[in-house]
C-alpha distance (Angstrom), angle and dihedral (degrees) to the residues before:
residue distance angle dihedral
M1 . . .
A2 3.79 . .
N3 3.76 117.5 .
E4 3.79 122.4 -126.1
S5 3.79 96.3 -96.1
D6 3.82 90.5 49.6
R7 3.80 91.2 53.1
L8 3.78 91.2 46.7
S9 3.82 91.5 48.8
K10 3.80 91.9 49.2
L11 3.78 92.5 49.5
M12 3.80 91.1 48.8
A13 3.82 90.9 50.3
L14 3.81 91.7 49.5
L15 3.80 90.8 48.0
A16 3.80 90.9 51.8
A17 3.80 86.6 64.8
E18 3.83 96.0 37.5
P19 3.84 107.1 26.4
D20 3.81 94.9 168.9
D21 3.80 98.3 46.6
G22 3.80 104.3 128.7
F23 3.80 93.4 -159.4
L24 3.81 92.5 53.7
L25 3.80 92.3 44.4
Y26 3.80 89.8 51.2
G27 3.80 90.2 49.6
L28 3.79 91.0 50.1
A29 3.80 91.4 49.3
Q30 3.81 90.7 49.8
E31 3.80 91.5 49.6
L32 3.81 92.4 48.7
Q33 3.78 89.7 49.5
K34 3.83 90.8 51.8
L35 3.80 88.8 51.5
G36 3.80 91.2 53.7
R37 3.80 92.9 -112.8
H38 3.79 91.6 134.2
A39 3.81 101.1 163.7
E40 3.81 90.6 51.5
A41 3.79 90.8 45.7
A42 3.81 91.7 51.8
A43 3.81 90.3 51.0
Q44 3.81 90.5 50.6
Y45 3.81 91.1 50.0
D46 3.82 86.9 54.3
R47 3.81 88.2 54.9
V48 3.81 90.0 49.6
I49 3.81 90.5 52.2
A50 3.82 90.7 48.8
V51 3.81 96.3 50.2
D52 3.83 98.9 33.1
P53 3.82 109.0 30.7
K54 3.81 92.4 177.8
Q55 3.82 91.2 62.3
C56 3.80 95.7 99.7
Y57 3.79 95.3 166.8
A58 3.80 88.7 69.5
F59 3.81 87.0 74.2
F60 3.81 90.9 51.7
H61 3.78 94.0 49.9
K62 3.80 93.7 41.1
A63 3.80 87.3 56.4
K64 3.83 89.5 50.8
S65 3.80 90.2 52.8
L66 3.78 91.8 47.8
E67 3.80 91.8 47.8
Q68 3.80 91.1 49.4
A69 3.81 88.7 50.2
G70 3.80 89.8 54.8
Q71 3.79 94.6 -106.8
R72 3.79 98.0 127.2
A73 3.82 97.6 157.8
E74 3.81 91.1 51.2
A75 3.80 89.8 47.8
V76 3.81 91.2 53.5
A77 3.81 91.3 47.6
T78 3.82 90.0 50.2
L79 3.80 90.8 50.9
R80 3.80 91.8 50.2
T81 3.80 90.9 50.3
G82 3.80 91.0 44.9
L83 3.79 92.9 49.7
A84 3.81 91.9 52.0
H85 3.79 89.9 46.3
A86 3.82 94.5 48.2
R87 3.79 90.5 50.5
K88 3.81 90.7 47.8
V89 3.82 93.8 52.9
G90 3.81 92.4 40.3
D91 3.81 98.9 -115.4
H92 3.79 96.7 148.3
K93 3.81 95.7 173.5
A94 3.81 92.7 53.2
A95 3.81 90.6 43.6
S96 3.80 90.5 53.5
E97 3.81 93.5 49.0
I98 3.80 93.2 44.6
E99 3.80 90.1 48.4
G100 3.81 91.1 50.7
Y101 3.80 91.4 50.5
L102 3.81 90.5 46.7
D103 3.81 90.6 51.3
D104 3.83 88.9 52.7
M105 3.81 91.2 50.1
E106 3.80 97.7 47.8
């Protein structure tokens, strides 16, 4: 089983070849979040949202990173934006989960 730094290194190498791959960016953000690197994770989730606008769960996980970094107000704002976005693109499952998280935060 690869350790965390190996996974991070592999993701970074793959992204060097495919810098706008939403799946790889999402994976990198998830890995950074697991490592407790919340500010970096939040920035990567922003990149995911920019390159793959239908990836509504990036808002959910960005909010988690922000909350874990002690940025509660920013997390709530991200959830509100994500909820509106999920509804706009018709991702009802993501909208429901984002709304539940938002209800817990407010």
